[in-house]
N, C-alpha and C positions, 0 to 999 in steps of 0.2 A: 504494500500499499504506500502510496506516495502522498504526502501531505499537500494541502492547497490552503492559501491564506482565505479566510472567511468561512471555510468549511467546518462543521461541528462533528466531532468523532465521540466515540465511546472508549472508555478506559477499560482495562481488563477487569476492574472492581465495578463496573457499571456507573461510573460517574461521566458526566457530560463535560466536554473539552473543547474549547473553541480555539483555531489557530489565528492568531493575530498578527504577526509579523515575521519577517526573516531578518536576522542579522546579517549585515552586509560581509564583515569579516571576523567570524568567530577566532578565538584562539585555538590551538590544536586539542586543547582539554575541553573547550566549550561546546555545546550543541547550538544549532542556529535557527531552529525553529521556535519563536515565542507563542506559547500556549497558556490559557487561563482553563483551571480545572474549577468546576462548580462543586464546593463541599458544604457541608452543614454550616460551616462559619462564614461561607460567602466564596468568592472567586480567589484562587491560588494560583500566580503566576509559576510557570516551570519552563525549560526549555528541553527541546527534543532533537534528535536526529531525523533525518529527511525521511525515513520509513517509519516514523512514529515511535521509536523505540527511546526509553527513558533511561538515562544512565547505561548500567551494563546489560538491561533488557531482562525480561523474564518476570519482571514485578507487577504490581497492582497498578502503576501509573502508565505502563505501555498502552498505545493507542492499538484497538484491535479491529475496529470498523467504524464506518460512517455511524453518525447519531441518527436513530430514528424515533420521532415523538411515539408517546405511548397512544393507545388507542382512546377514543373518547368514551365517556361513560354512556351506556345504553338507556335511553330514557323508558324503555319498555320493561326495565328491571324491576321487580316487586319492591314496596316501600320497605320491607325488611332487610333488603339486599344491601350489604356493606362493602363488598368487593366484587370485582369481575376480572376474568383472566382467560386466556385462550390456552388450550392444550397443544400438546406437539402436532396433533392431527388436524389443527386449524378450527376447531370447535370451540365455541364460546360459552362460559358459563358464569352464573352469579353465585355468590357466597354470602351467609349470613355472618359467618365469622372470617376471620383472617386464615386463608388457606395456607399450607405448605407445599412446598414443591416436592414432587416426586421424580427426579431425575430418570430413573430406571424405567419407569412407565410412560414419561413425558407427560404427566398430568399435575394438576394442583389437587390437594385433598383437604378438606375440612370434615369435622366430626360434630360440629355443633347442631342442635335440633332444628330442623328444616333447613339442612346445612346447604344445599346448592339445587340449581336447576339450569337446564339448558337454555341458551338464548337462541331463539329461531333464526335460523341462517339469514332472513330477509331483514331481522332486526339487528343482528350482531354487529358490533363496531368492525369496520374494515380495517385490516392491517395491510401495510405495504410490503411489497416483495424484499426479502431479506430480514424481515423483521423476526426476532428470536422469541420464541413463545415463553422462554423463561423470562423475559422483560416485560411481559403483558399484564401483570397484575396493576390494577387500578383501584383506588379507595374511592366510595361514593363520594360525590360533591358535598360541602358543607350544606346541612339543612334538607339532604335527602329524605324523603318519607315523612317528614314533619308534619305535612298537610293532609295526610292518608287518613281516613275515617274507618 
């Protein structure tokens, strides 16, 4: 993968990274691509090699793919749904409690009462090509289901 200014990438640990600039003449020890990483504390600046490797490589900061935004919340979900996610086969589900990932089965699992339901294909949020099902977990928007009677 070759970095480009203005593009957004995903780090190995799932953080959002934006390429902002290229240093014109880095020292032989410095990387040249200026990138900001979005963390819980805010944006952190780091520098990368042209191929998205941070430092010696193999760590959580390496850039592994282009960033793809999460799907939108499905308005057809029941009022008690608090989470939604796509499984490895592309089907979408809602969940009453926060599900856990099952990498072996390529699914999400939740054991809460009325724990989950399938989102009909014609209502399911669309995911773009290249989207990783492991990144599809979306929490309900604030206030979801408050007006349900």
